[in-house]
Structure formats: C-alpha cells, structure tokens
N, CA, C and O atoms as CSV, one atom per row, in Angstrom:
chain,resi,resn,atom,element,x,y,z
A,1,MET,N,N,1.147,-1.544,-0.286
A,1,MET,CA,C,-0.509,0.341,0.007
A,1,MET,C,C,0.868,1.635,0.156
A,1,MET,O,O,1.507,1.811,1.193
A,2,SER,N,N,0.991,2.087,-0.601
A,2,SER,CA,C,0.898,3.354,-0.779
A,2,SER,C,C,1.050,4.416,0.666
A,2,SER,O,O,0.285,4.391,1.630
A,3,ILE,N,N,2.264,5.331,0.494
A,3,ILE,CA,C,2.074,6.179,1.768
A,3,ILE,C,C,0.926,6.837,2.283
A,3,ILE,O,O,0.461,6.902,3.421
A,4,PHE,N,N,0.452,7.478,0.806
A,4,PHE,CA,C,-0.969,7.939,1.040
A,4,PHE,C,C,-1.813,7.306,1.074
A,4,PHE,O,O,-2.855,7.673,1.617
A,5,GLY,N,N,-1.682,6.214,0.549
A,5,GLY,CA,C,-3.244,5.309,0.905
A,5,GLY,C,C,-3.173,5.104,2.413
A,5,GLY,O,O,-4.171,5.357,3.087
A,6,LYS,N,N,-1.821,4.569,3.103
A,6,LYS,CA,C,-1.968,4.708,4.795
A,6,LYS,C,C,-2.331,5.617,5.416
A,6,LYS,O,O,-2.715,5.350,6.555
A,7,ILE,N,N,-2.364,6.612,5.110
A,7,ILE,CA,C,-2.867,8.170,5.386
A,7,ILE,C,C,-4.328,8.466,5.193
A,7,ILE,O,O,-5.034,9.225,5.857
A,8,MET,N,N,-4.679,7.649,4.056
A,8,MET,CA,C,-6.316,7.723,3.377
A,8,MET,C,C,-6.893,6.740,4.839
A,8,MET,O,O,-7.605,6.923,5.826
A,9,GLY,N,N,-6.294,5.930,4.393
A,9,GLY,CA,C,-6.707,4.481,5.351
A,9,GLY,C,C,-6.829,4.958,6.700
A,9,GLY,O,O,-7.907,4.854,7.286
A,10,ALA,N,N,-5.797,5.487,7.261
A,10,ALA,CA,C,-5.976,6.097,8.757
A,10,ALA,C,C,-7.045,7.260,9.085
A,10,ALA,O,O,-7.451,7.409,10.237
A,11,ILE,N,N,-7.375,7.875,8.287
A,11,ILE,CA,C,-8.592,9.231,8.403
A,11,ILE,C,C,-9.946,8.469,7.892
A,11,ILE,O,O,-10.971,8.679,8.540
A,12,PHE,N,N,-9.989,7.781,7.006
A,12,PHE,CA,C,-11.068,7.327,6.095
A,12,PHE,C,C,-11.627,5.684,6.344
A,12,PHE,O,O,-12.617,5.049,5.981
A,13,GLY,N,N,-10.392,5.389,7.184
A,13,GLY,CA,C,-10.960,3.727,7.730
A,13,GLY,C,C,-10.308,2.956,6.404
A,13,GLY,O,O,-10.132,3.499,5.313
A,14,THR,N,N,-10.019,1.713,6.698
A,14,THR,CA,C,-9.687,0.784,5.971
A,14,THR,C,C,-9.886,0.558,4.427
A,14,THR,O,O,-9.163,0.104,3.540
A,15,LYS,N,N,-11.016,1.003,4.466
A,15,LYS,CA,C,-12.375,0.771,2.827
A,15,LYS,C,C,-12.217,2.144,1.878
A,15,LYS,O,O,-12.769,2.420,0.813
A,16,ALA,N,N,-11.284,2.870,2.652
A,16,ALA,CA,C,-11.197,3.930,1.735
A,16,ALA,C,C,-10.662,3.909,0.111
A,16,ALA,O,O,-9.753,3.187,-0.298
A,17,ASP,N,N,-11.157,4.518,-0.410
A,17,ASP,CA,C,-10.473,4.522,-2.435
A,17,ASP,C,C,-10.422,5.841,-2.030
A,17,ASP,O,O,-11.281,6.544,-1.498
A,18,ALA,N,N,-8.866,6.155,-2.484
A,18,ALA,CA,C,-8.402,6.882,-2.944
A,18,ALA,C,C,-8.420,7.637,-4.277
A,18,ALA,O,O,-8.128,6.806,-5.137
A,19,ALA,N,N,-8.637,8.884,-4.863
A,19,ALA,CA,C,-8.078,8.834,-5.603
A,19,ALA,C,C,-6.711,8.964,-6.184
A,19,ALA,O,O,-5.849,9.555,-5.533
A,20,PRO,N,N,-6.435,8.451,-7.380
A,20,PRO,CA,C,-4.803,8.147,-7.571
A,20,PRO,C,C,-4.385,9.500,-7.401
A,20,PRO,O,O,-5.033,10.538,-7.541
A,21,ALA,N,N,-2.770,9.252,-6.958
A,21,ALA,CA,C,-1.935,10.407,-6.285
A,21,ALA,C,C,-1.837,11.446,-7.730
A,21,ALA,O,O,-1.855,12.677,-7.745
A,22,GLY,N,N,-1.732,10.517,-8.882
A,22,GLY,CA,C,-1.688,11.386,-10.094
A,22,GLY,C,C,-2.168,12.217,-10.377
A,22,GLY,O,O,-1.654,12.981,-11.194
A,23,GLY,N,N,-3.436,12.457,-9.804
A,23,GLY,CA,C,-5.122,13.701,-10.044
A,23,GLY,C,C,-5.961,12.944,-10.546
A,23,GLY,O,O,-7.108,13.292,-10.266
A,24,GLY,N,N,-5.890,12.020,-11.195
A,24,GLY,CA,C,-6.710,11.397,-11.989
A,24,GLY,C,C,-8.172,11.000,-11.553
A,24,GLY,O,O,-8.481,11.066,-10.364
A,25,THR,N,N,-8.960,10.640,-12.393
A,25,THR,CA,C,-10.279,10.142,-11.726
A,25,THR,C,C,-10.623,9.364,-11.285
A,25,THR,O,O,-11.694,9.648,-11.821
A,26,ALA,N,N,-10.967,8.009,-10.436
A,26,ALA,CA,C,-10.791,6.967,-9.937
A,26,ALA,C,C,-11.991,6.483,-11.032
A,26,ALA,O,O,-12.922,7.265,-11.224
A,27,THR,N,N,-11.964,5.299,-11.685
A,27,THR,CA,C,-12.751,4.252,-11.588
A,27,THR,C,C,-13.436,3.162,-11.103
A,27,THR,O,O,-12.998,2.522,-10.147
A,28,SER,N,N,-14.611,2.842,-11.740
A,28,SER,CA,C,-14.889,1.423,-11.285
A,28,SER,C,C,-15.609,0.834,-12.094
A,28,SER,O,O,-16.180,1.336,-13.062
A,29,THR,N,N,-15.629,-0.572,-11.651
A,29,THR,CA,C,-16.385,-1.276,-12.552
A,29,THR,C,C,-17.484,-2.556,-12.108
A,29,THR,O,O,-17.166,-3.644,-11.628
A,30,GLY,N,N,-18.420,-2.220,-12.325
A,30,GLY,CA,C,-19.807,-3.234,-12.052
A,30,GLY,C,C,-20.530,-2.553,-11.137
A,30,GLY,O,O,-21.620,-2.957,-10.731
A,31,SER,N,N,-19.882,-1.293,-10.686
A,31,SER,CA,C,-21.220,-0.095,-9.900
A,31,SER,C,C,-21.165,0.977,-10.892
A,31,SER,O,O,-20.243,1.332,-11.626
A,32,SER,N,N,-22.194,1.355,-10.770
A,32,SER,CA,C,-22.561,2.913,-11.214
A,32,SER,C,C,-22.064,4.018,-10.215
A,32,SER,O,O,-22.749,5.033,-10.344
A,33,SER,N,N,-20.997,4.151,-9.174
A,33,SER,CA,C,-20.537,4.804,-8.377
A,33,SER,C,C,-19.949,5.926,-9.564
A,33,SER,O,O,-19.444,5.516,-10.609
A,34,SER,N,N,-20.107,7.587,-9.208
A,34,SER,CA,C,-18.841,7.979,-10.080
A,34,SER,C,C,-17.600,8.410,-9.337
A,34,SER,O,O,-17.073,7.608,-8.567
A,35,ALA,N,N,-17.095,9.609,-9.508
A,35,ALA,CA,C,-15.705,9.639,-8.750
A,35,ALA,C,C,-15.737,10.464,-7.926
A,35,ALA,O,O,-14.757,10.908,-7.327
A,36,ALA,N,N,-17.126,10.852,-7.750
A,36,ALA,CA,C,-17.629,11.917,-6.352
A,36,ALA,C,C,-16.978,10.946,-5.481
A,36,ALA,O,O,-16.866,9.751,-5.755
A,37,PRO,N,N,-16.380,11.741,-3.984
A,37,PRO,CA,C,-16.286,10.778,-2.627
A,37,PRO,C,C,-17.403,10.228,-2.365
A,37,PRO,O,O,-18.496,10.706,-2.668
A,38,ALA,N,N,-17.152,8.821,-1.581
A,38,ALA,CA,C,-18.315,7.874,-1.427
A,38,ALA,C,C,-19.079,8.879,0.062
A,38,ALA,O,O,-20.246,9.153,0.343
A,39,GLN,N,N,-18.285,9.067,0.464
A,39,GLN,CA,C,-17.911,9.566,1.908
A,39,GLN,C,C,-17.470,10.868,2.301
A,39,GLN,O,O,-16.501,11.268,1.656
A,40,THR,N,N,-18.028,11.848,3.415
A,40,THR,CA,C,-17.000,12.963,3.487
A,40,THR,C,C,-16.783,12.357,5.193
A,40,THR,O,O,-17.598,11.804,5.932
A,41,VAL,N,N,-15.571,12.669,5.383
A,41,VAL,CA,C,-14.665,12.646,7.009
A,41,VAL,C,C,-14.404,13.927,7.465
A,41,VAL,O,O,-13.508,14.632,7.001
A,42,ASP,N,N,-15.488,14.402,8.757
A,42,ASP,CA,C,-14.318,15.621,9.246
A,42,ASP,C,C,-12.686,15.350,9.602
A,42,ASP,O,O,-12.407,15.479,10.794
A,43,VAL,N,N,-11.903,15.094,8.956
A,43,VAL,CA,C,-10.342,15.212,9.175
A,43,VAL,C,C,-10.231,15.937,10.387
A,43,VAL,O,O,-10.045,15.063,11.234
A,44,ALA,N,N,-10.240,16.983,10.921
A,44,ALA,CA,C,-9.511,17.389,12.195
A,44,ALA,C,C,-9.618,16.854,13.418
A,44,ALA,O,O,-8.719,16.752,14.252
A,45,PRO,N,N,-11.478,16.286,13.570
A,45,PRO,CA,C,-11.518,15.611,14.803
A,45,PRO,C,C,-11.062,14.348,14.996
A,45,PRO,O,O,-11.080,13.915,16.148
A,46,ILE,N,N,-10.517,13.429,13.809
A,46,ILE,CA,C,-10.177,12.677,13.545
A,46,ILE,C,C,-8.472,12.225,14.011
A,46,ILE,O,O,-7.970,11.212,14.498
A,47,LEU,N,N,-7.971,13.492,13.591
A,47,LEU,CA,C,-6.369,14.063,13.967
A,47,LEU,C,C,-6.400,14.283,15.039
A,47,LEU,O,O,-5.542,13.794,15.773
A,48,ASP,N,N,-7.412,15.112,15.547
A,48,ASP,CA,C,-6.664,15.696,16.960
A,48,ASP,C,C,-7.064,14.198,18.231
A,48,ASP,O,O,-6.535,13.968,19.318
A,49,LYS,N,N,-7.863,13.650,17.709
A,49,LYS,CA,C,-7.960,12.357,19.298
A,49,LYS,C,C,-6.688,11.348,18.271
A,49,LYS,O,O,-6.514,10.257,18.813
A,50,ALA,N,N,-6.076,11.472,17.343
A,50,ALA,CA,C,-5.018,10.384,17.399
A,50,ALA,C,C,-3.688,11.023,17.996
A,50,ALA,O,O,-2.801,10.375,18.553
A,51,VAL,N,N,-3.691,12.323,17.800
A,51,VAL,CA,C,-2.733,13.260,18.416
A,51,VAL,C,C,-2.445,12.901,19.887
A,51,VAL,O,O,-1.371,12.553,20.378
A,52,ALA,N,N,-4.247,13.145,20.782
A,52,ALA,CA,C,-4.403,13.362,22.076
A,52,ALA,C,C,-3.690,11.676,22.865
A,52,ALA,O,O,-3.117,11.430,23.927
A,53,ALA,N,N,-4.234,10.614,21.358
A,53,ALA,CA,C,-3.918,8.966,22.664
A,53,ALA,C,C,-2.407,9.279,22.093
A,53,ALA,O,O,-1.927,8.172,22.341
A,54,LYS,N,N,-1.382,9.975,21.534
A,54,LYS,CA,C,-0.482,9.392,21.508
A,54,LYS,C,C,0.520,10.379,22.904
A,54,LYS,O,O,1.696,10.182,23.206
A,55,GLY,N,N,-0.094,11.041,23.298
A,55,GLY,CA,C,0.622,11.941,24.745
A,55,GLY,C,C,1.721,13.032,24.332
A,55,GLY,O,O,2.646,13.238,25.117
A,56,GLU,N,N,1.667,13.555,23.438
A,56,GLU,CA,C,2.878,14.441,22.790
A,56,GLU,C,C,2.022,15.578,21.697
A,56,GLU,O,O,0.952,15.449,21.102
A,57,LYS,N,N,2.880,16.560,21.736
A,57,LYS,CA,C,2.479,17.616,21.525
A,57,LYS,C,C,2.839,17.569,19.653
A,57,LYS,O,O,3.971,17.708,19.189
A,58,LEU,N,N,1.884,17.397,19.026
A,58,LEU,CA,C,2.044,17.208,17.671
A,58,LEU,C,C,0.921,18.305,16.975
A,58,LEU,O,O,-0.249,18.645,17.149
A,59,ALA,N,N,2.060,18.625,16.078
A,59,ALA,CA,C,1.403,20.003,15.085
A,59,ALA,C,C,0.903,19.049,13.889
A,59,ALA,O,O,1.670,19.031,12.927
A,60,TRP,N,N,-0.186,18.298,13.789
A,60,TRP,CA,C,-0.608,18.119,12.518
A,60,TRP,C,C,-0.481,18.974,11.267
A,60,TRP,O,O,0.061,18.688,10.200
A,61,ARG,N,N,-1.150,20.171,11.669
A,61,ARG,CA,C,-2.306,21.291,10.888
A,61,ARG,C,C,-1.163,22.280,10.001
A,61,ARG,O,O,-1.109,23.206,9.191
A,62,THR,N,N,-0.199,21.214,10.913
A,62,THR,CA,C,1.259,22.607,10.025
A,62,THR,C,C,2.191,21.717,9.480
A,62,THR,O,O,2.829,22.081,8.492
A,63,SER,N,N,2.395,20.457,10.032
A,63,SER,CA,C,3.498,19.258,9.910
A,63,SER,C,C,3.553,18.335,9.634
A,63,SER,O,O,3.620,17.605,10.623
A,64,ILE,N,N,3.578,17.543,8.255
A,64,ILE,CA,C,3.781,16.460,7.589
A,64,ILE,C,C,4.339,15.129,8.337
A,64,ILE,O,O,3.874,13.992,8.268
A,65,VAL,N,N,5.796,15.723,9.288
A,65,VAL,CA,C,5.925,14.921,10.174
A,65,VAL,C,C,5.054,14.433,11.396
A,65,VAL,O,O,4.862,13.319,11.883
A,66,ASP,N,N,4.543,15.862,11.744
A,66,ASP,CA,C,3.307,15.414,12.879
A,66,ASP,C,C,2.389,14.735,12.641
A,66,ASP,O,O,1.967,13.918,13.460
A,67,LEU,N,N,1.824,14.927,11.377
A,67,LEU,CA,C,0.403,14.472,10.988
A,67,LEU,C,C,0.806,12.735,11.174
A,67,LEU,O,O,0.394,11.985,12.059
A,68,MET,N,N,1.822,12.377,9.934
A,68,MET,CA,C,1.843,10.699,9.968
A,68,MET,C,C,2.492,10.372,11.725
A,68,MET,O,O,1.982,9.458,12.374
A,69,LYS,N,N,3.215,10.917,12.106
A,69,LYS,CA,C,3.592,10.265,13.314
A,69,LYS,C,C,2.041,10.161,14.382
A,69,LYS,O,O,1.851,9.368,15.305
A,70,ALA,N,N,1.216,11.106,13.934
A,70,ALA,CA,C,-0.141,10.719,14.879
A,70,ALA,C,C,-0.967,9.263,14.142
A,70,ALA,O,O,-1.792,8.513,14.663
A,71,LEU,N,N,-0.330,9.232,12.654
A,71,LEU,CA,C,-1.335,8.275,12.550
A,71,LEU,C,C,-0.361,7.314,12.514
A,71,LEU,O,O,-0.138,6.946,11.360
A,72,ASP,N,N,0.325,6.751,13.376
A,72,ASP,CA,C,1.879,5.437,13.180
A,72,ASP,C,C,2.078,5.448,11.804
A,72,ASP,O,O,1.920,4.424,11.139
A,73,ILE,N,N,2.387,6.435,11.348
A,73,ILE,CA,C,3.088,5.745,9.964
A,73,ILE,C,C,4.281,6.047,10.099
A,73,ILE,O,O,4.786,6.603,11.074
A,74,ASP,N,N,4.782,5.710,9.160
A,74,ASP,CA,C,6.644,5.973,9.554
A,74,ASP,C,C,6.615,7.320,8.859
A,74,ASP,O,O,6.102,7.565,7.767
A,75,SER,N,N,7.408,8.361,9.874
A,75,SER,CA,C,7.735,9.846,9.316
A,75,SER,C,C,9.131,9.773,8.727
A,75,SER,O,O,9.399,10.646,7.901
A,76,SER,N,N,10.113,8.827,9.029
A,76,SER,CA,C,11.070,9.351,8.481
A,76,SER,C,C,11.278,10.033,6.731
A,76,SER,O,O,10.606,10.140,5.705
A,77,PHE,N,N,12.853,10.418,7.299
A,77,PHE,CA,C,12.844,11.209,5.636
A,77,PHE,C,C,12.864,10.505,4.586
A,77,PHE,O,O,12.080,10.883,3.716
A,78,SER,N,N,13.626,9.403,4.298
A,78,SER,CA,C,13.488,8.279,3.603
A,78,SER,C,C,11.512,8.141,3.596
A,78,SER,O,O,11.181,8.901,2.686
A,79,ALA,N,N,10.398,7.604,4.125
A,79,ALA,CA,C,9.341,7.807,4.081
A,79,ALA,C,C,8.779,8.781,2.921
A,79,ALA,O,O,8.272,8.604,1.813
A,80,ARG,N,N,9.077,9.768,3.627
A,80,ARG,CA,C,8.470,11.176,2.851
A,80,ARG,C,C,9.061,11.132,1.357
A,80,ARG,O,O,8.562,11.422,0.270
A,81,LYS,N,N,10.259,10.679,1.719
A,81,LYS,CA,C,10.799,10.851,-0.236
A,81,LYS,C,C,10.085,10.134,-0.735
A,81,LYS,O,O,9.511,10.797,-1.599
A,82,GLU,N,N,9.643,8.910,-0.753
A,82,GLU,CA,C,8.767,8.412,-1.292
A,82,GLU,C,C,7.125,8.726,-1.335
A,82,GLU,O,O,6.223,8.731,-2.173
A,83,LEU,N,N,7.285,8.960,-0.045
A,83,LEU,CA,C,5.696,9.845,-0.571
A,83,LEU,C,C,5.691,11.361,-1.585
A,83,LEU,O,O,4.836,11.672,-2.415
A,84,ALA,N,N,6.723,12.004,-1.262
A,84,ALA,CA,C,6.981,13.054,-2.414
A,84,ALA,C,C,6.547,12.544,-3.658
A,84,ALA,O,O,5.673,13.009,-4.390
A,85,LYS,N,N,7.429,11.279,-3.863
A,85,LYS,CA,C,7.456,10.447,-5.191
A,85,LYS,C,C,6.409,10.062,-5.854
A,85,LYS,O,O,6.130,10.094,-7.052
A,86,GLU,N,N,5.641,9.543,-4.552
A,86,GLU,CA,C,3.747,9.062,-5.113
A,86,GLU,C,C,3.154,10.432,-5.509
A,86,GLU,O,O,2.775,10.373,-6.679
A,87,LEU,N,N,2.938,11.649,-4.954
A,87,LEU,CA,C,2.224,12.404,-4.595
A,87,LEU,C,C,2.881,13.528,-5.874
A,87,LEU,O,O,2.337,14.631,-5.926
A,88,GLY,N,N,3.979,13.249,-6.834
A,88,GLY,CA,C,4.421,13.893,-7.751
A,88,GLY,C,C,5.487,14.856,-8.117
A,88,GLY,O,O,5.933,15.324,-9.164
A,89,TYR,N,N,5.789,15.002,-6.492
A,89,TYR,CA,C,6.876,16.444,-6.100
A,89,TYR,C,C,8.252,16.568,-7.278
A,89,TYR,O,O,9.151,15.732,-7.374
A,90,THR,N,N,8.153,17.516,-7.897
A,90,THR,CA,C,9.364,17.746,-8.544
A,90,THR,C,C,10.608,19.293,-8.511
A,90,THR,O,O,11.322,19.984,-9.237
A,91,GLY,N,N,10.245,19.143,-7.371
A,91,GLY,CA,C,11.472,19.884,-6.140
A,91,GLY,C,C,12.832,19.536,-6.204
A,91,GLY,O,O,13.131,19.090,-7.312
A,92,ASP,N,N,13.768,19.586,-5.391
A,92,ASP,CA,C,14.534,19.115,-4.738
A,92,ASP,C,C,14.379,18.319,-3.412
A,92,ASP,O,O,14.264,18.853,-2.309
A,93,SER,N,N,14.387,17.159,-3.616
A,93,SER,CA,C,14.213,15.821,-2.873
A,93,SER,C,C,15.064,16.125,-1.362
A,93,SER,O,O,14.493,15.713,-0.352
A,94,ASN,N,N,16.212,16.730,-1.209
A,94,ASN,CA,C,17.224,16.664,-0.041
A,94,ASN,C,C,16.836,18.116,0.594
A,94,ASN,O,O,17.429,18.395,1.637
A,95,ASP,N,N,15.986,18.991,0.127
A,95,ASP,CA,C,15.511,20.374,0.812
A,95,ASP,C,C,14.363,19.890,1.857
A,95,ASP,O,O,13.192,20.235,1.695
A,96,SER,N,N,14.706,19.208,2.757
A,96,SER,CA,C,13.597,18.651,3.394
A,96,SER,C,C,12.858,19.664,3.779
A,96,SER,O,O,11.651,19.431,3.716
A,97,ALA,N,N,13.290,21.187,4.329
A,97,ALA,CA,C,11.815,21.876,4.323
A,97,ALA,C,C,10.718,22.221,3.781
A,97,ALA,O,O,9.570,22.270,4.224
A,98,SER,N,N,11.307,22.537,2.453
A,98,SER,CA,C,10.591,22.797,1.567
A,98,SER,C,C,9.403,21.698,1.267
A,98,SER,O,O,8.202,21.727,1.534
A,99,MET,N,N,10.169,20.782,0.648
A,99,MET,CA,C,9.343,19.260,0.437
A,99,MET,C,C,8.347,18.755,1.630
A,99,MET,O,O,7.322,18.138,1.339
A,100,ASN,N,N,8.661,19.017,2.868
A,100,ASN,CA,C,7.821,19.032,3.684
A,100,ASN,C,C,6.597,19.618,4.197
A,100,ASN,O,O,5.722,19.061,4.859
A,101,ILE,N,N,6.686,21.361,3.620
A,101,ILE,CA,C,5.341,22.262,3.225
A,101,ILE,C,C,4.447,21.932,2.014
A,101,ILE,O,O,3.219,22.021,2.008
A,102,TRP,N,N,5.584,21.360,0.524
A,102,TRP,CA,C,4.285,20.820,-0.096
A,102,TRP,C,C,3.798,19.728,0.167
A,102,TRP,O,O,2.606,19.502,-0.044
A,103,LEU,N,N,4.631,18.824,0.683
A,103,LEU,CA,C,3.798,17.082,1.775
A,103,LEU,C,C,2.299,17.405,1.874
A,103,LEU,O,O,1.214,17.028,1.432
A,104,HIS,N,N,3.046,18.651,3.012
A,104,HIS,CA,C,1.660,19.239,4.161
A,104,HIS,C,C,0.451,19.350,3.059
A,104,HIS,O,O,-0.470,18.550,2.897
A,105,ASN,N,N,0.689,20.466,2.404
A,105,ASN,CA,C,-0.380,21.087,1.014
A,105,ASN,C,C,-0.949,20.314,0.544
A,105,ASN,O,O,-2.178,20.249,0.521
A,106,GLN,N,N,0.097,19.278,-0.111
A,106,GLN,CA,C,-0.752,18.052,-1.077
A,106,GLN,C,C,-1.673,16.947,-0.235
A,106,GLN,O,O,-2.753,16.425,-0.512
A,107,VAL,N,N,-0.860,16.823,0.816
A,107,VAL,CA,C,-1.576,15.608,1.510
A,107,VAL,C,C,-3.106,16.325,1.852
A,107,VAL,O,O,-4.024,15.721,1.297
A,108,MET,N,N,-3.487,17.391,2.591
A,108,MET,CA,C,-4.446,18.478,2.822
A,108,MET,C,C,-5.286,18.628,1.888
A,108,MET,O,O,-6.502,18.680,2.071
A,109,THR,N,N,-4.647,18.724,0.649
A,109,THR,CA,C,-5.425,19.237,-1.155
A,109,THR,C,C,-6.017,17.489,-1.411
A,109,THR,O,O,-7.138,17.241,-1.855
A,110,LYS,N,N,-5.380,16.825,-1.170
A,110,LYS,CA,C,-5.927,15.330,-1.522
A,110,LYS,C,C,-6.515,14.629,-0.773
A,110,LYS,O,O,-7.055,13.604,-1.190
A,111,LEU,N,N,-6.566,14.989,0.517
A,111,LEU,CA,C,-7.341,14.795,1.249
A,111,LEU,C,C,-9.148,15.105,1.285
A,111,LEU,O,O,-10.182,14.502,1.572
A,112,ALA,N,N,-8.705,16.451,0.791
A,112,ALA,CA,C,-10.160,16.688,0.360
A,112,ALA,C,C,-10.513,16.379,-0.761
A,112,ALA,O,O,-11.678,15.984,-0.706
A,113,ALA,N,N,-10.141,16.350,-1.704
A,113,ALA,CA,C,-10.715,15.881,-2.979
A,113,ALA,C,C,-10.796,14.424,-2.735
A,113,ALA,O,O,-10.982,13.680,-3.697
A,114,ASN,N,N,-10.709,14.084,-1.886
A,114,ASN,CA,C,-11.407,12.208,-1.674
A,114,ASN,C,C,-12.042,12.425,-0.378
A,114,ASN,O,O,-11.718,11.599,0.475
A,115,GLY,N,N,-12.927,13.399,0.009
A,115,GLY,CA,C,-14.122,13.478,0.633
A,115,GLY,C,C,-14.016,13.920,2.173
A,115,GLY,O,O,-14.930,13.896,2.997
A,116,GLY,N,N,-12.385,14.424,2.416
A,116,GLY,CA,C,-11.874,15.212,3.833
A,116,GLY,C,C,-12.378,16.592,3.992
A,116,GLY,O,O,-11.895,17.490,3.303
A,117,LYS,N,N,-13.062,16.761,4.620
A,117,LYS,CA,C,-13.296,17.944,5.496
A,117,LYS,C,C,-12.632,18.721,5.852
A,117,LYS,O,O,-13.014,18.933,7.003
A,118,LEU,N,N,-11.770,19.397,5.626
A,118,LEU,CA,C,-11.005,20.208,6.441
A,118,LEU,C,C,-11.352,21.140,7.121
A,118,LEU,O,O,-12.464,21.625,6.915
A,119,PRO,N,N,-10.362,21.761,8.305
A,119,PRO,CA,C,-10.894,23.073,8.928
A,119,PRO,C,C,-10.131,24.085,7.539
A,119,PRO,O,O,-9.273,23.805,6.702
A,120,PRO,N,N,-10.978,25.404,7.832
A,120,PRO,CA,C,-11.003,26.351,6.924
A,120,PRO,C,C,-9.193,27.246,6.683
A,120,PRO,O,O,-8.847,28.095,5.863
A,121,GLU,N,N,-8.225,26.391,8.077
A,121,GLU,CA,C,-7.636,27.252,7.200
A,121,GLU,C,C,-6.419,26.384,7.003
A,121,GLU,O,O,-5.299,26.806,7.291
A,122,LEU,N,N,-6.633,25.118,6.493
A,122,LEU,CA,C,-6.438,24.396,5.902
A,122,LEU,C,C,-6.837,24.125,4.271
A,122,LEU,O,O,-6.224,23.455,3.440
A,123,LYS,N,N,-7.850,24.749,4.156
A,123,LYS,CA,C,-7.960,24.464,2.458
A,123,LYS,C,C,-7.552,25.517,1.795
A,123,LYS,O,O,-7.624,26.687,2.173
A,124,ALA,N,N,-7.045,25.047,0.630
A,124,ALA,CA,C,-5.944,25.694,-0.595
A,124,ALA,C,C,-6.882,26.759,-0.981
A,124,ALA,O,O,-6.579,27.558,-1.867
C-alpha cells in the first residue's frame, strides 16, 4: 500500500478508495458510482483524537511529520521522500523543509479531494 494510501486508510478507514495520487479520476467496474467521494469525513477530530492518544504535542495542522506520527505511519526522511515521489514532487527532495511544506499542502488537498472536510485554515 502506498504511503498516501496508509494516510487515507488511517483517516477514512481501511475501505477508503483514494483517487489516484497523480490527480486522475478513479474508475470503478461493475457499479454505477461516480468519481465523487462516497463519504465525507471530518478530518480534524480524527487527527486531534490521534494526537491526544499519542500523549505528545504534535502539530498535524502544519507538519507532515507530526501528521504521519499521529497516524502511526513512518515519518522518516526516506518515507517522506517516497511520499513526495508518489504525489509527484518535482523539487529537490534533499531540501526537506521545502519538500515537507509541499507534502503537507498536497496531503491536505488530496484529503479534501477524496471527501475530507478540512478546517478553513487548511483549505487550499
């Protein structure tokens, strides 16, 4: 499973079907569903609860590392580089600060595109 798929699964549940990371639309066979999200999930309470369960201060609203830690997903530099590759990052992957900002923005955008309800300050 992709790293973004793990993020989606942790927030939306294991049956979440994310739109392709490349921005294409998901297609289905044998059903009449459209590319629209099947469910709307309020992201903030889920992540706030995950942070509270960790018992440490994690700023998931601004940090991709903290978001991944809150969801028990590997947040190492190599894992973030892999996530950047999945999501189509074209910048310097060795510039971790720039890459992390881009990753956080992309993850928020992709969550919203897949039915995630984000707090107003996180909407693109």
